[in-house]
C-alpha positions as a Python dict, from the first residue, in 0.01 Angstrom:
ca = {
    (1, 'M'): (0, 0, 0),
    (2, 'K'): (283, -57, -248),
    (3, 'T'): (441, 284, -165),
    (4, 'V'): (410, 217, 210),
    (5, 'I'): (602, -106, 168),
    (6, 'S'): (864, 31, -62),
    (7, 'A'): (921, 331, 184),
    (8, 'M'): (945, 82, 467),
    (9, 'V'): (1206, -121, 272),
    (10, 'I'): (1406, 193, 229),
    (11, 'Q'): (1384, 260, 593),
    (12, 'L'): (1488, -90, 677),
    (13, 'L'): (1795, -62, 449),
    (14, 'Y'): (1902, 255, 623),
    (15, 'Y'): (1852, 97, 969),
    (16, 'D'): (2025, -219, 854),
    (17, 'A'): (2325, -21, 728),
    (18, 'F'): (2337, 166, 1066),
    (19, 'L'): (2293, -139, 1285),
    (20, 'K'): (2481, -410, 1089),
    (21, 'Y'): (2822, -318, 1229),
    (22, 'N'): (2697, -137, 1538),
    (23, 'N'): (2640, -384, 1822),
    (24, 'A'): (2600, -104, 2062),
    (25, 'F'): (2229, -67, 1980),
    (26, 'E'): (1924, -288, 1966),
    (27, 'V'): (1579, -216, 1810),
    (28, 'M'): (1306, -170, 2074),
    (29, 'C'): (1021, -79, 1845),
    (30, 'F'): (971, -5, 1473),
    (31, 'N'): (620, 160, 1445),
    (32, 'S'): (574, 145, 1075),
    (33, 'Y'): (661, -230, 1071),
    (34, 'M'): (410, -292, 1351),
    (35, 'T'): (128, -94, 1176),
    (36, 'T'): (187, -264, 850),
    (37, 'F'): (217, -627, 959),
    (38, 'H'): (35, -626, 1290),
    (39, 'E'): (-238, -374, 1242),
    (40, 'D'): (-505, -575, 1428),
    (41, 'T'): (-287, -579, 1745),
    (42, 'V'): (-196, -216, 1714),
    (43, 'R'): (-560, -127, 1664),
    (44, 'Q'): (-653, -321, 1973),
    (45, 'K'): (-374, -203, 2203),
    (46, 'M'): (-274, 143, 2065),
    (47, 'P'): (-553, 284, 1840),
    (48, 'L'): (-409, 633, 1839),
    (49, 'C'): (-102, 506, 1656),
    (50, 'L'): (-315, 443, 1348),
    (51, 'R'): (-415, 812, 1313),
    (52, 'K'): (-273, 989, 1017),
    (53, 'P'): (-22, 1260, 1095),
    (54, 'R'): (-120, 1623, 1071),
    (55, 'H'): (189, 1748, 903),
    (56, 'K'): (179, 1741, 525),
    (57, 'L'): (542, 1620, 482),
    (58, 'T'): (497, 1326, 715),
    (59, 'Q'): (394, 1016, 508),
    (60, 'D'): (318, 783, 791),
    (61, 'N'): (340, 744, 1172),
    (62, 'S'): (681, 588, 1189),
    (63, 'S'): (961, 597, 1439),
    (64, 'L'): (1250, 379, 1545),
    (65, 'W'): (1319, 324, 1907),
    (66, 'L'): (1669, 217, 1983),
    (67, 'R'): (1833, 115, 2309),
    (68, 'K'): (2206, 139, 2376),
    (69, 'V'): (2332, -198, 2485),
    (70, 'I'): (2586, -165, 2773),
}
């Protein structure tokens, strides 16, 4: 669990650096955050998101959904 949280912190730092001075985007969904902190809700609403990925190099099911703000 510690490596998952530290990997998520690194991801957050990258996303924060990208978004901090970029008001043109907003975060719609951050999957690894949801599965880490809201696992019960994800399990109930989207159970397939909790499956482990097949690819060896993929650590977790994570993605960042952004939307360009007009």
